[in-house]
C-alpha positions in Angstrom: 0.2 -0.2 -0.1 1.4 3.8 -0.9 0.3 7.0 -1.1 -0.3 6.5 -5.0 -2.9 3.5 -4.1 -4.6 5.7 -1.7 -5.2 8.4 -4.1 -6.8 5.9 -6.8 -8.9 4.9 -4.1 -10.3 8.3 -2.6 -10.5 9.4 -6.7 -12.4 6.4 -7.5 -15.1 7.2 -4.1 -15.4 10.9 -5.5 -16.1 9.1 -8.5 -18.9 7.2 -7.2 -20.3 10.1 -5.2 -20.6 12.1 -8.1 -21.5 10.0 -10.9 -23.6 7.1 -8.9 -24.9 9.2 -6.3 -23.1 7.6 -3.4 -22.8 9.2 -0.2 -19.6 9.4 0.8 -19.4 6.7 3.2 -21.2 4.0 0.7 -18.2 5.1 -2.5 -15.2 4.7 0.0 -16.6 1.0 1.5 -17.2 0.2 -2.5 -13.6 1.6 -3.3 -12.1 -0.4 -0.9 -13.8 -3.3 -2.1 -12.8 -2.7 -5.3 -9.5 -2.0 -4.4 -9.1 -5.3 -2.3 -10.7 -7.9 -5.0 -8.1 -6.5 -7.4 -5.2 -7.3 -5.0 -6.7 -10.6 -4.5 -7.5 -11.4 -8.1 -3.3 -10.7 -8.8 -2.5 -13.5 -6.8 -4.9 -16.3 -7.3 -8.8 -17.1 -8.0 -11.5 -15.2 -6.1 -15.3 -15.7 -5.5 -17.0 -12.0 -5.3 -20.4 -11.2 -6.2 -21.7 -7.9 -8.3 -25.0 -7.1 -9.5 -25.3 -7.1 -13.3 -26.6 -3.8 -15.5 -30.1 -6.0 -15.8 -30.2 -6.2 -11.7 -29.7 -9.9 -11.2 -27.0 -10.8 -9.0 -24.2 -13.0 -10.4 -21.5 -14.9 -8.4 -17.9 -15.4 -10.4 -14.9 -16.5 -9.8 -11.7 -14.8 -11.3 -8.3 -14.2 -11.8 -5.7 -11.6 -12.8 -3.0 -13.7 -11.8 -0.3 -14.4 -14.7 0.2 -17.8 -14.3 -3.5 -18.5 -14.6 -5.2 -16.6 -17.2 -4.1 -17.2 -21.3 -1.8 -15.1 -23.3 -3.6 -12.3 -24.6 -3.0 -11.0 -27.9 -2.2 -7.0 -28.4 -5.8 -5.1 -27.9 -6.3 -1.7 -29.3 -9.0 -1.3 -26.8 -9.1 1.5 -24.2 -9.3 0.7 -20.8 -12.3 2.0 -19.2 -12.4 3.3 -15.5 -15.8 2.5 -14.7 -15.0 -1.2 -15.1 -12.7 -4.3 -14.0 -11.9 -6.8 -16.5 -11.5 -10.2 -15.1 -10.7 -13.9 -16.3 -13.5 -16.2 -15.3 -12.3 -19.3 -14.7 -15.6 -21.1 -14.8 -16.3 -19.8 -18.6 -12.2 -19.5 -19.3 -13.0 -16.1 -21.0 -12.1 -12.5 -20.2 -15.2 -10.4 -18.6 -15.9 -7.3 -16.2 -18.5 -5.5 -14.1 -19.0 -2.1 -13.4 -16.8 -1.1 -10.3 -20.0 0.2 -8.6 -21.6 -2.5 -8.8 -19.7 -4.7 -6.5 -21.4 -6.3 -3.9 -19.1 -8.3 -1.9 -15.9 -11.1 -1.7 -16.3 -14.1 -0.9 
């Protein structure tokens, strides 16, 4: 944990307040939850829950660990700061979710 991580968490929380109408408390909890999930996914497979755009709850098993994901070929996609990509270990495909919709890490 360094100053840049804390700054990113705070910036994410303020974005939740401005864009999604979260209270500051709720925004900080969600920002921290996203940060912790990303750190855990870099070390192994993690089970987490998020609300899909259609409103249903989704259980996901995902990872970002370099030894568990397939080799990615060059992509020309611009990163979207409102979503988090992950490798779905059940479907063996890349997926993403809106970071404001993260519910829990199991």
